[in-house]
C-alpha positions, 0 to 999 in steps of 0.5 A, spaced: 385 924 466 389 920 461 390 927 457 392 931 464 397 925 466 400 925 459 401 933 459 403 934 466 398 940 466 391 939 468 389 946 467 391 945 459 388 939 459 381 942 462 382 948 457 383 943 451 377 939 453 373 945 454 375 948 447 373 941 444 366 941 447 365 948 445 366 947 438 362 940 438 356 944 441 357 950 436 357 945 430 351 941 433 347 947 435 348 950 428 346 944 424 340 943 428 338 950 427 339 949 419 335 942 420 329 946 424 329 951 418 328 946 413 324 940 416 318 940 420 319 940 428 314 933 428 319 930 423 325 932 427 322 929 434 320 923 431 327 922 427 331 924 434 326 919 438 328 913 433 335 915 433 335 915 441 332 908 441 337 905 436 343 908 440 340 905 446 339 898 443 346 898 440 349 900 447 345 895 451 347 889 446 354 891 447 353 891 454 350 884 454 355 882 449 361 883 454 
């Protein structure tokens, strides 16, 4: 919303956001495919589960702290 207000053109703001999302998603998919090729799937699942819990705990602690 801020970007659309700053640019005074909501369409261009949407195009910019969609382009950024495309780039981030492409990088994530490429990185994930490489990791899957090098590590066993079980290790990736455990690692992502641990990261999920850690991020969840961090966000929860931040919310409680406010």
